[in-house]
C-alpha positions in Angstrom: 136.2 154.3 89.6 136.8 151.6 91.0 137.9 150.2 94.4 141.9 151.0 93.0 141.2 154.8 93.2 141.5 156.4 96.3 140.7 160.5 97.0 142.7 162.7 98.9 145.0 164.6 99.8 142.8 167.3 101.3 142.4 170.2 99.9 143.8 172.2 102.2 147.3 170.3 103.3 150.1 172.0 105.1 153.8 172.1 103.5 156.4 169.3 103.7 159.2 169.2 106.0 162.1 168.6 105.8 164.4 166.8 108.3 167.2 169.5 109.8 170.1 170.0 107.8 169.5 168.0 104.8 169.3 169.3 101.1 166.9 168.2 98.5 168.3 165.7 96.5 168.6 166.3 93.2 168.5 163.7 89.9 166.9 160.9 90.8 169.3 157.1 90.8 168.6 154.4 89.7 165.6 153.4 91.3 162.4 150.1 90.4 159.0 150.7 92.5 155.1 150.2 92.7 152.2 152.0 92.8 150.3 151.0 96.1 147.3 153.9 95.7 145.7 156.1 93.1 144.7 159.6 94.6 142.3 162.0 93.2 143.1 165.2 94.8 139.5 168.0 95.8 141.2 170.5 93.0 142.2 168.9 90.5 143.9 173.1 90.0 146.2 173.0 92.8 149.6 171.9 92.8 148.8 167.4 92.3 146.6 168.3 89.3 143.6 165.9 88.9 145.3 163.2 89.8 148.9 161.6 91.8 149.8 158.0 92.7 151.9 157.2 95.5 154.8 154.5 95.1 156.8 151.9 97.4 159.8 154.5 98.1 160.0 156.6 101.7 161.3 160.3 100.4 165.1 160.1 102.6 163.9 164.4 103.0 160.8 164.8 103.7 160.1 162.8 106.4 156.3 163.8 106.5 153.4 164.9 104.5 150.3 166.0 105.6 149.9 163.3 108.7 151.8 160.5 107.4 154.9 159.7 106.3 156.6 161.1 103.0 155.7 159.1 100.1 157.3 159.6 96.5 154.5 160.1 94.0 153.4 160.5 90.7 151.7 163.9 89.4 149.7 166.7 87.7 150.6 170.2 88.2 148.8 173.0 88.4 152.3 175.1 87.0 153.3 173.1 83.9 156.8 175.0 83.4 157.9 172.4 86.1 157.2 169.9 84.9 161.4 167.6 84.0 162.6 170.4 86.0 164.3 170.1 89.5 161.1 171.6 91.8 160.1 169.0 92.8 160.4 167.4 96.9 161.2 163.4 95.4 158.6 163.4 93.7 157.9 163.4 89.2 155.8 165.9 88.0 153.9 164.3 84.7 151.7 167.0 82.9 147.9 167.2 83.5 146.8 165.5 80.6 149.7 162.5 80.5 148.5 162.2 84.6 144.9 161.4 83.5 145.4 159.2 81.0 147.6 157.1 83.6 144.9 157.5 85.8 142.9 155.0 83.7 144.6 152.9 82.6 147.9 151.4 85.3 147.0 149.1 88.0 147.8 149.5 92.1 150.8 146.7 91.9 151.8 148.2 88.5 156.1 148.6 88.4 158.0 151.7 87.8 161.2 152.5 87.3 162.5 156.3 87.9 166.1 157.0 86.0 167.7 159.6 87.0 
């Protein structure tokens, strides 16, 4: 892997925290981001799948995750039945085969448009 790839989050990553009284937003509005990092979780069969991209946007609901800010991401899954549902707290879930392909071709800085 080249220098753009980073490794994390730890296999024992804690739960995401919400601000008191806030609800998880439903369909995302049209948003423009770019890729900031590529993570390779220690457990590729875990909830983030084999890879996770960090985006340049932050959740307005999840303020902290694993000791860092609530970054919005694109990641694989350990439950393919949740792809395309509103089960996430702001991230976009992709099939593992799709995130693996994207991890091999998308450089950090690639623009990402999200349409809700």
